[in-house]
C-alpha positions in Angstrom: 82.1 114.4 113.0 81.9 110.6 112.9 78.5 110.9 111.3 79.9 113.0 108.5 82.8 110.7 107.9 80.5 107.7 107.8 78.4 109.0 104.9 78.8 107.1 101.7 77.9 108.3 98.2 74.4 106.9 98.4 73.7 107.7 102.0 74.7 111.3 101.5 72.4 111.5 98.5 69.5 110.2 100.5 70.3 112.6 103.3 70.4 115.6 100.9 67.2 114.4 99.2 65.3 114.3 102.5 66.7 117.5 103.9 66.2 119.4 100.6 62.6 118.3 100.3 61.9 119.2 103.9 63.5 122.6 103.7 61.8 123.5 100.4 58.5 122.3 101.8 59.0 124.7 104.8 60.1 127.6 102.5 57.0 127.1 100.3 54.8 127.8 103.4 56.8 130.7 104.6 58.0 132.6 101.5 56.1 134.0 98.6 55.1 131.7 95.8 57.3 133.6 93.3 60.4 132.2 95.0 59.4 128.6 94.9 61.3 127.8 91.6 64.4 129.4 93.0 64.4 127.2 96.1 64.6 124.1 93.9 68.1 125.1 92.9 69.4 127.1 95.9 68.5 124.7 98.8 70.0 121.5 97.4 73.1 123.3 96.2 73.7 125.0 99.6 73.0 121.8 101.5 75.2 119.8 99.2 78.1 122.1 99.5 77.8 122.5 103.2 77.6 118.7 103.7 80.5 117.9 101.4 82.9 120.5 102.5 82.1 120.3 106.2 84.2 117.2 106.5 87.2 119.1 105.0 86.5 122.2 107.2 86.4 120.2 110.4 89.2 117.8 109.5 91.7 120.4 108.4 92.4 121.8 111.8 96.2 121.0 111.8 99.0 122.9 110.2 98.9 124.4 106.7 100.3 121.3 105.0 97.6 119.1 106.5 95.0 121.6 105.5 96.2 121.8 101.9 96.4 118.0 101.7 92.8 117.5 103.0 91.5 120.2 100.7 93.2 118.9 97.6 91.9 115.4 98.3 88.3 116.8 98.6 88.7 118.9 95.4 89.5 115.8 93.4 86.0 114.3 94.2 84.0 117.5 94.5 82.5 117.4 91.0 81.2 113.9 91.3 79.8 114.2 94.9 78.4 117.7 94.6 76.8 117.0 91.2 75.2 113.8 92.2 74.1 115.0 95.6 72.7 118.2 94.1 70.6 116.2 91.6 69.5 113.9 94.5 68.2 117.0 96.3 66.9 118.9 93.3 64.6 116.2 92.1 62.5 115.8 95.3 62.6 119.6 95.8 61.1 120.1 92.3 58.5 117.5 93.2 57.6 119.4 96.3 57.2 122.6 94.4 55.2 120.9 91.8 52.8 119.5 94.5 52.4 123.0 95.9 51.6 124.4 92.4 49.1 121.5 91.8 47.4 122.2 95.2 47.2 125.9 94.4 45.7 125.1 90.9 43.3 122.7 92.5 42.0 125.2 95.0 41.6 127.8 92.2 39.2 125.6 90.3 36.8 125.1 93.2 
């Protein structure tokens, strides 16, 4: 919990970028190649939402008033954090998928 609370705007973006690229890389090995372009969007969005809202989920363990207060505070910043962190994860994920397509095209030429 302390780790999640210590994340800043930029450190969260770096974490999402690394996690997204790693998960997309693994999924490119495991799943069919037709799903690669979908992973570029789904993985960073899912990781971003889980990371951003997990603080609110874990912190809002009190009464209903405290829960509503925490959730409303996180709703105010959601667009900025989720949007930026999503882009921070989608760009390296797209690069990973592009590398996989380039490697596939390179093997096809030989």
